[in-house]
N, C-alpha and C positions, 0 to 999 in steps of 0.2 A: 504493499500499499504506499502511496506517496505520502510524504510527511508535509503537512501544511506549515509554511514558514511565515511568521508574522513580519510584515514589512517594517523597515526601520523608519519609515516616514509616517508621522502621525499628526492629526490636526492639533492646532494649538492656538488658543485665543490670545490676542495681544491687545492690552489695554492702554499702553503708552506708545508714544511715537517711536517706531523702530528705526534702527539704522543698520546699514550693512555697507561696508566699504571694501569690496573685492576688486582688485585691479588685475588685469590680464594683459599679456603681450599681444593678443590678437583675438579673433573669434574663437570661442570654445564650444564645440559641437554639443557636448553633453550638458553644459549649462544652458545653451540656447534651447535644447530639446525640452528641458525641464522648466524653462522660462525663468531661471534664476538670474537676478540682476547682477551686472558687473560693468566695469568701465575699462576701456583700453588705455594703457598708460605706457610710459617709458620703463625700460628694465631697471629695477632698483639696484641690481648688482650685475655689472657688465661681466660677460664671460670672454676669456681670451679668444681671439679669432681662430687660433689653432685648435680649439676644442670643438666637439660636435655641436651642431645647432640645437638649441633648447627653446622651449616655450615655458611659460610660468603663470602662476597665480600668486598674488601676495596679499597680505593683510593691509590695513589702511596705513600702517607705518612702513611698509616695505621690508619688514624684517623677516618674519616667518614666510616661507614660500612653498608652493607646490611646483616643482620644476620637473619637466619631462623631456625626453630626447625626441627630436623630430626625425622622421625616417630618412635614411640615406640609401641611395640606389645600390650601394655596395653590400648592404645587408639584405638577408633573405627572410621573408616571413615564415614563421614556424608556429606550431601550437605548443604553448607552455602551460604548465600548471602552477597557479598562484594560490596556494592554500585551498585547493579544490575548485578554483575558478579557472576555466579554460580561457586563455588569452591567445588570440591569433594575431600576431603582429611581428614587426621587425624589432625583436628584443635585443638590446645592447648588452653584451656580455662584459664580465669584469675587466677584461684586458683593455676595453675602451672606457668603461665607467670609472675605474680607479684614477686615471689621470685627471678626469673631469672633476672628481671630488677634491683632488689636491688643488686644482686651479680655483675652485670655489672657496677653499680654505675651511678651517674649523674642524671640530672633532665629530666624526660620523660613526654611527652604529647601524648594523644590519637590522632591518625591521622585518622584512618578509622575503622569503627565497622563492625564486621561480625555477622550476625543473622542466627541461624539454620533454615533450611527449615522446620523442624519438631522438636517439643519438645522445651526444654529450654536450655539455655547456653549463655555465654558471652565471646566474644573474640574480639581482636582488633589488628590493626597495631599501633605501638608506635614509636615515633621519639624522639631522645635525642637532647640536646642542640647543640652537635657537629655535627649533621646531620645524626647520625647513626639511621637506621630504623630496627625495630624488627618485623619480620613477624611470626605469630603463626602457620604456616604450611610450609611444604616443597613444593616449587613451582614445582620442578621436579616430585614429586609424583602426584600433582594435574594435571599436564600436561599428565603424563603417564596414569592416571586413565581415562582420556577422550580418548586419542589415542586408547587405547586397549579395550575400553568399559568395563573396570573393574568395573566401577560404577554400572553397572547392576547387577553384581554378589555380590558385597560387600554391596549394599544398600537393595536389595530385593532378597536374595538367594532363599527363598521359592518360590517366584513368578517365578523366572527364571527356577527353576526345574520343576514347574508345566507347564510353557510355553513350555519347551523342550518336555515334554510328550505330550502336546496338539499338537505341531507341528508334531511329529511323527505319532500320530493318524490321523491327518488331511491328511498328504501326503499318508497314506496308504489307506484311503477311497476316496480320491479325484478322482482317475480314474473312479469310478463308480457313482460319483455325476454329475447330469446334470449341464451343464455350467450355466444355469439360476439360479440354486440353489446356486452354488458357488458365483456368483456375488451378489445375494441378501444377502447372509450371510456376505460377506465382506462389503457391503454398510452399513448394520446395525452396524457392528463392527467399521467401520470407524468413525462414529459419536462420539464414545467414545475415539477412538485413537487420534482424532484431538485435544482433550483437554489435551493431555499429557503435564505436567508441565515442564519436562526436559528429553532430550533436546527439546527445542521448535521447532515447525514446522510452516512455511517452512524454518526458519533461526534461528540457535542458534549461538550467537556471543561470548559465554563464553570463549572459548579457545583463540581466537584472541584478545579479550578484556584483558584477563590475560597477554598475550604477551605484549600488549601496557602498561599495568600497571607496569609490571616488568621492562620494559625498561625506563619508567619514573623514577623509583626508582634507576636504575643503573646509569642513566645520572646524577641524583642528587648527588649520592655518588661519582661518578667519577669527578663531577664538570666540565664536558666538553661533547660535543657531542660524541656519540658512533656509530661506523660503524657496519653495517650489510651487508650481501650479498643478493642482490635482489633475489626474488624467480624465476624470469624469465630472459632469455637472454636480454642483453641491447637493448633498443629501444622498449621493450614491457612491459606494465604495468600490463597486465593480460593475461590469457591463455584460449582458448576455444578448447575443445575436443569433437568430435561427435562420438557417439558409438551406435551400434545396436545389439540386441540379436534376433536371429531367433529361436523361440521356437518350431515351428512345420513346417512340409513340406508346409503347407498352407501359411507360411510367405515368401517362396522363391520368388513367383511372385512379391511380394511387394518390393523386393530389388531394382528393376529397377525404381519403382516409387520414392523411397526416393533418389536414386542416381540421378534421373533427377532433383530433387529440388536442390541437392548439386552441380551438374554440372553447373547450371546457375551462381553460384558464384565461380566456380573453386575450390571447396572444396573436401577434401577426408575424409574418416571415417574408423572406425574400426568395423568389423563384427564378431560376435561370434556365432558359430554353435555347435549343439549337435551331437556328433558322432554316438550314438546308438539309436537315436529316429527317424531318417529319413536319406535318402541318399542325400548327398550334390553333385549335379552335378559338375564334374570337370570344365566344361566350365564356370559355375557361379563363382567358386572360382578364376579361372585363369583370368577371366575378371576383377574382383575386384582388384586383385594384379596388373594387367597391368595398371590400372588407378591410381595406387598409394595408394590404400586402403590397410589395413592390416587385417589379419585373427586372431581370437582368439577362445578359447575353452570355451563352456558354459555348463560345467558339462558333465557327461557321458550319463545319460538317461533323465535329466531334471525331476527328481523325488524328488528333495530336500533332498536327503540322502547322498550326496557325503561326507560331513563333519559331518555326524551324530555321528560318533565315529572314533577313531584312526584306528580301525581294518577295517572299511568300506573304509576309505580314502586310507589306505595302499593297500587294495585289488583292488581298482579302479584306482589308479595312473598309473600302467603300461599301461592300455588301454587308459587313458587320454593322457599320454605322447606319445603313438604311434600315436594317432590322431594329436597331436600337431606337431610331426615330419613330418607326411605325408602332413600336411597343411602349414608347415613353420610358425606355430603360436608360439608366445612368451608370450602371455597374456592369462589370465584366468578370467572369472567371474562366480561365483557360481549361479545356478538357484535360483530365489527368494531371492538373496543376503544372502543365508545361509552361515554362516561364524563363525570363531573364530580366534582371533589373533594368537594363537599358531598353529592352523591347517594351516592357510594360509602361514605361514613361511616355511612350509614343502612341498609346492606344487611343487617346482622344476621349476617354471616359472620365467621369468624375472620380470613380474609385474602382479598385481592383481587388479581387479576393483569391489570387492565384498563389500566394505565398503561405506555406505552413510555418509555424514556429519551429517545428521539428517533425520530420516524417521520412524515415528510411525506406518506406515501402512503395513509394510512387516512382514512376519512370525518372523524374527529376528528384533525386534524393537531396537531403539537406534541410534547409530551413533558415529563416531570418533570425531565429532565437528570440523574437520580440513578442510580448503579450500585449503590446500597445500598438496603435496605428503608427505608420511611418509616411512621411511625405517623400514621394519619389517624383521630383520635378512637379508637373501639374497634377499628378495622380496621387490619391491617398490609398496606401496599401493597408488593408485590413487583414491581419494574419489569421489563418485558420488554426486555432489553438487546441481543438479537440480532434481525436482520431476519427477518420471517416468510417461511416457505418459499414461499408463494403469491406474495408480492411479488417475491422474488428470481428465481424460476424461471418463473413464468407472466407476471407483469407486466413485469419488467425483462429477462426472457429470458437470465439468466446461466446458465452451463453447469457450474459447480462451486462448491465450498464456500469459495472464497477470501475473500469478504466476511465470512463467519462466522469463518474462521480469523484474519483480520487483526484483527477487533474483539476476539475472545477473547484474542489475545496482549496487546492493550492492557489489557483487563480483568484479566488475570493479573498484569501488571506493576503495576497500581494497586489491587490487592486488591479487585476488584469482584466482582459477582454476574453470571455468564453464565447468562441464562435463555433457553432455546431453545424455539421453538414450531414443531412439525411436524404437519401435518394428514394423517391417513390418507386423507382424501377426495381428495388431490391426488397420490397415488403414481403415477398415469399420466402426470403432467407430467414431461417429460424432465429428468433430473438430480436430482430430489428424493431418491429412494431412495439413489442412490450417494453423494450429498453428505452425507446423514445418516450413512451407514456410515463415510465417510471422516472426518467430524468426530469421531465416537466413537473411531475408531481412533487419532486424534491425541491426544485428551485423557483418555480413560478411565483410563489408567494413570498420569497425572500424580501424583507423590507428594505434591504440595502442595495438591491440590484437595479440597474437601469436597463429595462427592456427596450432595445433600440434596433431599428432597421439599419442596414449598412449605409444608406444615404444619410441617415440622421447622425451616425457615428462620424461619417466623413465631414459633414457640415460642422459638427462640434469640433473636430480636430483642426479644421482650418481656422475656426474662430479662436481656438486656444492658441494656435501657432502665431496668430496675428495680435495677441494680447501680451501685456507685460505686467510685471509686479512693481509697484512703486511704494515708497514709504509715505503714509498719510498720518494725519494728526492722531488718529485713533487706532493705528495699526497698519499692517500691510494691506494695500488696496490693489485691485485688478483694474487696469485701464485697457480698453479695446473692446472688440466685438463680443468677447466672452465675459465681460464685466458683470453682467446681471446674473450669471449662472455659475461662474467659476468659484473654486475654493482654494484658498492658499493653505498649503501644508508646510510644516516646518520640520526640518531635520535637526534634532538635538545635537549638541557638540559630542563628537566621538561615537555617535549612534552606529 
């Protein structure tokens, strides 16, 4: 069973005018993502030109600093273990870091050690007597490598190329393979896929653990609590989004079955259809919209080739957009979660649901490791954070909702987005219907959950990203489009 981990970020009422003076050498991705205020300033302690390039945060006096190494093309990205946190970045080893500490001066002590996942090497976080912390990697690079799944290409480029060729071959022969043969092949493969070391399944905490570690360091350097903007509208500590992909015409009768389960709890959901694989009856679509559900596009043919190449995507987008316009759809999910960070940014949709947080069982293995939405250029990515029904009940042959429930409990505890995908096409698979009903029975009435459609989550995330936290006379205030609904959360010192 997954162990629920209580978040280090907790609401805190502030009755007097707050102050926070964090200076930085430039834009800091993880502070911007959490909407933590800071100012850009000159380096309070110049580093010799012969030393590796660094970036920094400092307190209002410029004494205690959080300083980290910026990537150098000569260094290679690797996966390291930092007290149980997987860090994928160009980590600087001691042979480079030791001279830099000497150039910065002072007495340093090792704080935390990093161990390479493969091979040899030595690296560590160091702390100086004045509270300055030296980090041997760029946190923003480590975060970006997870968001974009760059770790797949950087750590195993040969494997990724081979995997891409295998996927193309599979999707070309799949139409002539008997369904039983497809399932048997995937079940055998799943036994190996389930042993994937990174990202772990069904839950990889590396990204959010890294956020927590970084804010621990930031509060220590600042010497005071640090504000962040809560991930969800005030009054909600987590979010739940229900989605469905209709892969074939055989799935259309199952729509009413799933809607019947949702209606008992007064819930709505998002439905994604394939424009050129079957005819979608207008009455079905109109009925869903009337009930408050929303419509999305699930590829053009459901052949797994939409993002195979730039040329294929460019050729298919006009027809995909035509279907979206006819259906009033603003969201997209690629069949079989086929995706790339660069390609999804060019979709022309408001939001995309093609990235899992972790999933080793799909043709595109990996995941963005995030339980919160991500801005990918003009598109908001909403990670699929719960295992797909087909994976659990058909491939892994589980018999109940336990994997969903355990993961959701962790997401609730850490203010995550629980996004669930159930296909009406697979309602004949034993366990699917009952597991979905049991899941909604468990969480539909949770007083802390925000039941939201993907378009609502996307709109909220855009408003949050366009808002900022300022110090007001009565405490921290939110200014911007999310001001009326946002909640300021404060990270205690050393949390």
